[in-house]
N, C-alpha and C positions, 0 to 999 in steps of 0.2 A: 737411491742408493739404498740397498737392504741390508739392514745387519739382524743378527740373529744370536740367540742364547738368553737365557733367564737373567743373568746378572746385568748384561749391557740393556737388555730390554728395560728393565726397571728402573736402571741408572737413568736413561735417557726420558723415560716417561715422569720420573720424579724431577729431574733437573733441568732438561731441554725438552718440554713437551711442545713448544714452539717450532722445533725441527720436525715434528712426526707429519707424515702425511698420510698414511694409512696403518693400521694394526692389523696383524696377522695373527691367529691362533689355531694350533694344529693340535689342540688337546682341550679336554675340558677342564675348567678351572673353579676353583671354589667361588661362591657367591660373593663373598666381600672383596676377593681380588678382581673379579670382573666388574663390579660395582666402580672400583677405582679406576680401572681401565676405561670404563664407559663414560666418567666424569671428565675425561680428555677432550669428549665431544668431537671424536675422530671416527671415521669409518672403519668398522670391525669386521674383519673377512675371516670366514672359518675354512681351513684348508684340510685337504686330506693328506696322508702321510705322503703320498707320492709327490704331490705339489710341493708340499713343505721341504721335503729333500731337494727337489729340483730348485728352489728358491735359494736354499743354504748350500747348494752346489755339494750336497754330500757332508755337510760340517753338521755338528751337534746342535741342533736348534732348540731342543728341550720343548719344543711346543710353542715358543715365542719368537716372532718376528716382526719387524718394523720396515716400513718404507719411510726413509727420511731424506730432507732436502740436501741437495751437494753441499758439502761443505768445501770452503773456500780456503785456500792456504794462504798464509800471512806473507807480507812483503818483507824483503831484507830491510828494507827502509824503516818499516815499524819495528823490527826485532833490534836494530841499532841502537835504539832508544833505551834498551835495556841495560842492566848491570852484570847479569850472569847468564851467559848463553852456553849452549851446549851443542856441538858439531859431530854429527855421526859420518865418518868417512867410509864411505864404500860398504857399510853395513845392509844388507839386504834381507836377512832373515826376519820375517814379520813378528815372530815369537819373541826374538831378541829386542826389536823396536818396541814392540808394545810393552815390555817389562821395563825397557829404559825410561820410556815415556812416564809410566806410573811413579817409578822412583824420582825422576827428575822433578815432577811437579810435586810430590811429595815433600822433597828435600829444597825446595825453594829455588830452582832454576827458572828463569824466566821465559826462555823461549827455546826451542830446538830447531836446529838446521841440519837438514838430511843432504849431503854432499857426496859427489863422485858416482852418483848414478843417476839414470836418465829419468826414472820414475818410481813409484812405490805405490802400493795398494792402501790408502787411506783407510778403506773398508775393513781390511784386515788388521792394520794397525788399532782402529777404534775398537775393534772386538778383543784383541789381545792385552790391551791397555786398560781394559774394564771401564772404558768412557773417558779415562784421564786425556785423551788426545783432542777432546772437545774443551777442556779446561786451561790448556796451555798452547800458547802460538806455535804452529809447525810451518816451518818454509822449506821449500827445495832450492838447492842451488848447485848446478851441475859441476862448475870448475872449482874444485877447492882451493887451489892455488891463488887464484883471482879472489875468492872468499876470504882467505887469510889476509891478504894485503889490503882489502877493503875494511875489514875489522879493525886492523893495526891503524889505518887512516883515522878511524872513528874512534880512537881512543882506547880499544881494548889491549889488554895484556893477554898473550896467547899461550897456552898450557897444551902440550901433546901428551897423551898417554904412550910410553914407551918403556920397555923392559930397561934399557939404558939410562933411564932417567933418574932423578933424585927421589929420596924417599918422600911422599906426599906430606908427612908429619914435619918436615925439615923446611917446607917453603913458607914464606909469607906472601900471601897472595894480595894482589891489588884489588880495588874495590870494584873496577869495571874489568871483568875477566870473561875468558871463553875458555871452554875445555874441548878438546878435540880427542874423540875416540874412534880408533880404526876397528876392522873386522878381525875376528878371531884367527882367520887363516893368515891373513896378509900384513894385519896391522896398519900403520899410518905410512903412506909413502916416503922414501927419503926426502925427495924434493919437498914435501910438504913439513917434515920434522927440521929441515935445515932453516926454514923461515920462521918458525915458531920461537917464541921468546926463550920458553923453559921447556924441559922434558921431565915430566913427573911420572912415578910409580907407586903402585902399593907394595911395599915390602914384605916379603914373604917371611913367616916364622920357622917355616918347615920346606925341605927341598920339593919344588913344584915347578912345573913349567909356567902355568898361567891360571887366570880365574876366568870363567865366563863373563864374557863382555858386559852383560848386565849388571851383574855383580860388582864386577871391578868398577863399573860407572857409578852405580849408587856410593860405593865407599869413597871414590873420588870426590863426588859432589858433595857429599857430607862433610868431608874433610875441608873443602873449599869454600864452604858458605860461612 
C-alpha cells in the first residue's frame, strides 16, 4: 500500500514506523529531516517527479511517499466489545469518511463500521483522516439491516440520524450505544430507521436543509459521549 503527502508521511514515521516497508523521496529535504528519516533504518528511494506522480496517481504527494504493510480491517466480533460505535451507512466519499474518522477518534468513539457498500479505499481514508484511520478500529459490513439486529442482540442501543428525529440535546443516551449516519444525498434507508431504537438530529437555529455529514457526525458524537 502506498500513501503520500507530508502530513501522513510524518504521522506514520513518528507513530507507526513498524508499518513502513520503503521510503520514497521526490524532493531534497533538510539534513535534520533526512537524519530522522534515515534513523528509521528503512530503504530510502529517490524518485523523479514523473515516477512520484505515477505512484501518487496524480495526487499531491509533496515529495513524500511511503510503502506500508497492508492494513487489516477489524472484525465485527472485536467491535462488539466496545461501548460507543459509529456506523456509516452508504457513505462513499473518501473525504467525508476521512473527516469523520478524525472526529470520531478525537471524540471518543471506540470503533467505526462502514456499511451498505461493498468496498472502500482504506488507502484514501488513511490519507484524508491524516492517519487517524490507524488509531481506531474500522470494519466493513455490507448488510446494514443484519448489522442493526446483531448490534441490538449484543446490547447496543441504536440511534439513527434523521431530520425527523428528536433534538440530540433532549436525549439521555445508554452507556452501550451506536450511532448510524447516512449519506448526505439519501440518508438512512427507511427499513433501517424503522428497526433503530431512536431517531436523533441536530436542531437548527436557522432555516437550512442540513449540515455536511462529517460536521453533523462530529456534533452528534460530541453530544452522545
